[in-house]
C-alpha positions as CSV (number, residue, x, y, z in Angstrom):
1,M,-134.2,-58.8,-171.5
2,I,-131.5,-59.8,-170.2
3,H,-129.3,-63.0,-171.5
4,A,-126.3,-64.7,-172.0
5,P,-124.0,-63.5,-173.9
6,E,-123.7,-66.3,-177.2
7,N,-120.0,-68.5,-176.8
8,T,-117.6,-66.5,-178.0
9,N,-113.5,-66.7,-178.6
10,K,-112.9,-63.4,-176.7
11,K,-112.9,-63.2,-173.1
12,E,-115.6,-61.0,-171.6
13,V,-115.4,-59.1,-168.5
14,Y,-118.9,-58.8,-166.2
15,A,-118.8,-56.7,-163.3
16,M,-120.8,-58.4,-160.5
17,K,-124.3,-57.3,-159.5
18,T,-126.5,-57.3,-156.0
19,V,-129.2,-56.7,-155.8
20,V,-132.1,-56.8,-152.9
21,L,-135.6,-57.2,-152.9
22,A,-138.1,-57.2,-150.8
23,V,-141.3,-59.5,-151.2
24,N,-144.0,-59.5,-148.8
25,D,-145.7,-62.1,-150.7
26,N,-144.6,-66.1,-149.6
27,S,-146.1,-67.4,-153.9
28,K,-145.1,-64.2,-155.3
29,F,-141.1,-64.8,-153.6
30,H,-141.0,-67.8,-154.6
31,L,-141.8,-68.0,-158.4
32,L,-139.3,-64.9,-158.7
33,V,-136.9,-67.9,-157.0
34,N,-137.5,-70.6,-159.4
35,F,-137.3,-68.0,-162.0
36,L,-133.4,-66.9,-160.8
37,R,-132.5,-70.3,-160.6
38,D,-133.4,-70.8,-163.9
39,A,-132.2,-68.1,-165.4
40,R,-128.8,-69.2,-167.1
41,F,-126.8,-65.6,-166.1
42,I,-127.1,-65.3,-163.1
43,E,-125.7,-67.2,-159.9
44,M,-127.8,-67.7,-156.9
45,K,-126.3,-68.7,-153.4
46,D,-128.6,-69.3,-150.3
47,N,-128.1,-66.4,-148.1
48,I,-130.3,-64.8,-145.4
49,A,-129.6,-61.8,-143.8
50,S,-131.7,-61.8,-139.9
51,V,-132.0,-59.0,-138.8
């Protein structure tokens, strides 16, 4: 499980990672989106790629 680091006086550097997922089931997609929005360690931008 990934979680946010505790508050410390040290500056921490994080590399940005991009993950692309293909989800064919709408209900599972909405569950995933809600989980990611609630996760404090993830910044999520609404960006839908058009094909």
